[in-house]
C-alpha positions in Angstrom: 9.6 11.6 20.0 10.8 12.3 16.5 7.9 13.3 14.2 8.2 11.3 10.9 7.2 12.8 7.7 6.6 11.3 4.2 8.7 12.6 1.4 8.4 10.8 -1.9 11.7 12.2 -3.4 13.7 11.0 -0.4 12.0 7.6 -0.6 12.7 7.3 -4.4 16.4 8.2 -3.7 16.5 5.3 -1.2 14.7 2.9 -3.5 16.8 3.4 -6.6 19.9 2.1 -4.6 18.2 -1.2 -4.2 17.6 -3.8 -6.8 14.3 -4.4 -8.6 13.1 -7.3 -6.4 13.9 -5.5 -3.2 12.1 -2.4 -4.5 9.2 -4.6 -5.3 9.1 -6.3 -1.9 8.8 -2.8 -0.2 5.8 -2.0 -2.5 4.2 -5.3 -1.7 4.3 -4.9 2.1 2.7 -1.5 1.8 0.0 -2.9 -0.2 -0.6 -5.7 2.6 -1.7 -2.7 4.9 -4.1 -1.4 2.2 -5.8 -4.7 1.4 -8.0 -4.8 4.5 -9.3 -1.4 3.6 -11.0 -2.8 0.6 -12.5 -5.6 2.7 -14.0 -2.8 5.1 -15.4 -1.1 2.0 -16.9 -4.3 0.8 -18.5 -5.0 4.2 -19.8 -1.4 4.5 -21.4 -1.3 1.0 -22.0 -4.9 0.0 -20.3 -4.2 -3.2 -16.9 -5.4 -4.7 -14.8 -8.5 -4.6 -11.4 -8.5 -2.8 -10.4 -11.9 -4.3 -8.9 -10.3 -7.6 -6.9 -7.9 -5.5 -5.7 -10.6 -3.2 -4.8 -12.7 -6.1 -2.8 -10.0 -7.8 -0.8 -9.2 -4.6 -0.1 -12.8 -4.2 1.1 -12.9 -7.8 3.6 -10.1 -6.9 4.8 -11.9 -3.9 5.4 -15.1 -5.8 7.1 -13.2 -8.7 9.9 -12.4 -6.2 10.9 -16.0 -6.1 10.3 -16.7 -9.7 12.9 -16.6 -12.6 10.3 -16.1 -15.2 7.4 -13.7 -15.9 4.3 -14.4 -17.8 3.5 -10.9 -19.2 0.1 -12.1 -20.5 -0.8 -13.3 -17.0 0.2 -10.0 -15.6 -2.1 -8.0 -18.0 -4.9 -10.3 -17.3 -4.6 -10.0 -13.4 -4.3 -6.4 -13.9 -7.6 -6.2 -15.7 -9.3 -8.3 -13.1 -8.0 -6.0 -10.3 -9.0 -2.9 -12.1 -12.5 -4.3 -12.7 -13.3 -4.2 -8.9 -12.2 -0.7 -8.2 -15.1 1.2 -7.0 -16.3 4.6 -8.5 -16.1 7.3 -5.5 -19.2 8.8 -7.0 -21.3 5.8 -6.5 -20.6 5.3 -2.7 -20.8 7.3 0.3 -18.6 5.0 2.4 -15.8 6.3 4.4 -13.7 3.5 3.0 -14.4 4.2 -0.7 -11.2 6.2 -1.3 -9.0 3.7 0.6 -10.6 0.9 -1.5 -9.5 2.7 -4.6 -6.1 3.1 -3.2 -5.8 -0.5 -2.5 -6.8 -1.5 -6.1 -4.6 1.1 -7.7 -1.5 0.5 -5.5 -1.5 -3.3 -6.3 -2.1 -2.5 -10.1 0.8 -0.3 -9.8 3.1 -3.1 -8.7 1.9 -5.3 -11.6 2.8 -2.4 -13.9 6.2 -2.3 -12.1 6.7 -5.9 -13.1 6.5 -5.0 -16.8 8.0 -1.5 -16.9 10.6 -1.6 -13.8 9.5 2.0 -13.0 10.5 2.8 -9.4 7.9 5.6 -9.3 5.2 2.8 -9.1 6.7 1.6 -5.9 6.9 5.2 -4.5 3.2 5.5 -5.6 2.3 2.4 -3.5 3.8 3.9 -0.4 2.0 7.3 -1.3 -1.5 5.5 -1.5 -0.8 4.0 1.9 -0.3 7.5 3.5 -3.0 9.1 1.4 -5.5 6.6 2.7 -4.6 7.6 6.3 -4.7 11.2 5.3 -8.2 11.3 4.1 -9.4 8.9 7.0 -8.0 11.0 9.7 -9.6 14.2 8.3 -12.9 12.5 8.3 -12.9 10.7 11.7 -11.5 13.7 13.4 -13.9 16.2 11.8 -11.0 18.2 10.6 -11.8 21.5 8.8 -10.4 21.6 5.3 -9.5 25.3 5.6 -7.6 24.9 8.8 -4.1 26.5 8.4 -2.6 23.7 10.6 -4.6 20.9 8.8 -1.5 19.2 7.3 0.4 19.3 10.6 -2.6 17.9 12.4 -2.8 15.1 10.1 1.0 14.4 10.3 0.7 14.4 14.1 -2.1 12.0 14.1 -1.1 8.6 15.6 -2.4 6.7 12.7 -0.1 8.7 10.3 2.7 8.4 12.6 2.3 4.6 12.7 2.1 4.1 8.9 5.2 6.2 8.5 7.0 4.3 11.2 5.9 1.1 9.6 7.2 2.1 6.2 10.5 3.3 7.7 10.9 -0.2 9.5 10.1 -2.2 6.4 12.5 -0.3 4.1 15.3 -0.2 6.7 15.0 -4.2 7.0 14.9 -4.4 3.1 18.0 -2.2 2.8 19.9 -4.5 5.1 18.7 -7.7 3.3 21.4 -9.5 1.4 19.0 -12.0 -0.2 15.3 -12.4 -0.8 14.9 -15.7 0.9 11.5 -17.4 1.5 11.9 -16.8 5.3 12.8 -13.3 4.8 9.8 -12.5 2.5 7.5 -14.4 4.8 8.7 -12.3 7.9 8.3 -9.1 5.7 4.7 -10.2 4.6 3.8 -10.8 8.3 5.6 -7.6 9.6 2.3 -6.0 9.8 0.6 -7.5 12.8 -2.6 -5.8 13.5 -5.0 -8.7 13.9 -6.1 -8.6 10.2 -6.9 -4.9 10.5 -5.6 -2.2 8.0 -3.5 0.8 8.4 -6.8 2.8 9.3 -7.5 0.8 12.4 -5.9 0.9 15.8 -5.3 -2.5 17.6 
């Protein structure tokens, strides 16, 4: 089996060859895997509200089929999304970091709508791998000073699954000739994990 690895520079190089709508579609599908992590955090702590994040991500998807952009709406939705990001110092939940990642990744996509900065898309994919990275260290009780730590994380089936999903989604997007409603629906539903996040095995 070929071991996959995350490379932000390589991802950026591939993304800049795509038009902005295709770039945004890749970021959005990465965020779909992160959203259930916030729900897990909310369930674990009794704090938070996933609704503004879901609304923000739905806004991103809808913008892919819209010919106009309401910049004031983007700013308002971003503020709502940021307001439900948890402070990691206030919670001991295993999911607090991944809940933050979900908020910040979606907010980054909203920023992309205004700035068209491809690094915001790269960051969304990075948040997806970062969430898995921290989670794997915790559930496997990995020693932070282990010289093989990074390799062990990379080898983990959750990390390899996330990287494989990113590669599949990006390859499909690179081959797309148009962002039809059917294509976007298929992309949005490409993560089939029974409503679970990228931290959960089926």
